[in-house]
N, C-alpha and C positions, 0 to 999 in steps of 0.2 A: 396520563397525558403523554408520557414518554413512549408507550406502546403505540398510541394513536399517531404520534409524530413519526415514528419509524415506519409504520404501515403506510402513512400518507406519502412519505418520501419514496419508499420502495415502489408504491403504485405509480407515482409520476415518473420515477427513474426508469422503470421497466415497461410502462405502458404508454408513454408519450411518443407521438410520432414526430414531435419537434425535437431535433437532436440537441439544440442549445438548452431547451427546457429540461430534457433528460439529464444532460451533463450537469446543469446547475443543481438539480435535485440530488444527483449522486454526490456532488461536492458538499452540499449542505448536510446530507446524511452522514458523510464521512466526518465532517467537523463535529456533528452532534455525537457520533460514536466515540470520537477521539476525546471529547470533553467528558463523556460518561466513563470511558476507560481510565482517564486520569483521576477522576473522582473515586472510581472503584479501587484504584491502587494507592489512594491516600495522598495524591499530589494536590497542592493548593491550586485551585482553579476558580476564578470568579464566574459563577454560573448559577442558574436556577435549578440545575440538576443536582439532587442530593445523592449522597452515597447509597441510601436505601433505594432510591429510584434506579440508580445504576445497577445495583445488585438484582433488583426485580427485572430489569430489562435483560440482563445477561441470563437470568434463570428462565425468563419467558422465551428467549431465542433458543436456548438449549432444549426446551420442551416442545417447540413449535415445528412445523413442517417447512420452514424456510430453507433456502439454499445455504445459508450461513447459520452456524449454531452458537455463535458468540459475538459480542460487540467487536472484538478484534477481527473476526472474519468478515463481518458486515463492513467495517472500516476498510479492510484490504480490498474487498470486492468492489466497493463503490469508489474508492480512490482510483483504482485501476480503470474503472469505467469512465470516470471524469478525465483522467489523463489521456486515455485513448481517444475520447471524443473531442477534447479541447486541445490536444497536443500540437495543433498547427498554429496556435496563437502564441506568440513569443512571450507574452506576459501572463500566461495561464496561472490562475491562483492555485490550481491543483498541484502545480509543480512544487509548491512549498510544503506539500505533505509527503514528498518522497523520503526524506530522512525518517519520518515516523513510520512510513510504510516499510522501509528496509528494516527498521528496528523490530517492528511487530512480526515481520516474516521470520526474523532470526529468533525471536523470543517465544512465539506462540505456535508456530507451525512445525509440527513434527515431520510433515511431508508437504513441502511447499510446491511440489510439482504441479498441483492443481492450478496454480496461478501462472505457470510458465508461458502458456499460450497467450493469456491476456497481457502479460508483460511484454511479449513480443509485438503487440499491436501499438504499444506506446512508442512515440518517436524517439529515436536514439539520442538526439541532442538533449533531451530532458535529463538524461543521466550523467551528463558531463561533470556536474559539480560533485557527484557522489562516486567517482571512480574508486577512491580508496576503500569505501565501504563495500562496493561490489567485489573488489579484488579480495578483501578479507572473507567475503561470503563464499568465494570459490573454494576456500580451504575447508569449509564445513560440508560434511557429506550430505546432510539433509538439504542444504541450500545450493549445492553445486549445480544441480540440474536446472535451477532457476537462474543463478547468477552467470554461469558459464556462457550461455547464448548471448546474454547482454554484453558481457565483456568481449566476446568475439565480434559482436556488431560494433562496439566502440573501437576495437583495435582496427577493424577494417575501414571504418569511416573516419576515425580521428586518431590515428596512430601516435601523432605527436603529443596528444593530450594524455594518453595512457602511459607512454614510455617512462616519464619521470617517476610515476607512482609504482610502476612495475619494477623499475630498477631499485627502488627503496626496499621492496619486500621480497625480491626474488630469492634471496638467501634463506629466508625463513619459510617460504612456501613449500608445500609437499611436492616432492619430485615427480609424483605420479599424476599430477593435475595436467 
């Protein structure tokens, strides 16, 4: 059932000509993958997805010819698609997935540059609540290429929002950044 659900969401998200429908499918797929990832890592989640199902889904993705080879990659890819597609709505539900997205980029992506172009399509205002996380990502060599352009956009559009956070961490940041 899990594989069928992922295939169904992916086909709607990537094949729909209706942008709202594609965004909603990406958002639902991201939530589904997030739930399966939490189950996979032993977190308590009230869901019908079992740990065995989550393991099977992750294994299936690793062995299939999909763009993403893990639940984390599917989550990241489809969260970004949902954010880019629905970023003009002030109350977009995809916005609430940003902390999880930043966490998974930090934890699972050895080279997060693959996502940098997609992140740049997400409206800058969506990142305002997560400036501290983005600033800490700039100090990570693997994540710098992703986080630095976002921080630059935030600084140019919302300097007053970035300044207090930057002042707090400027002493500990690498001088070469």
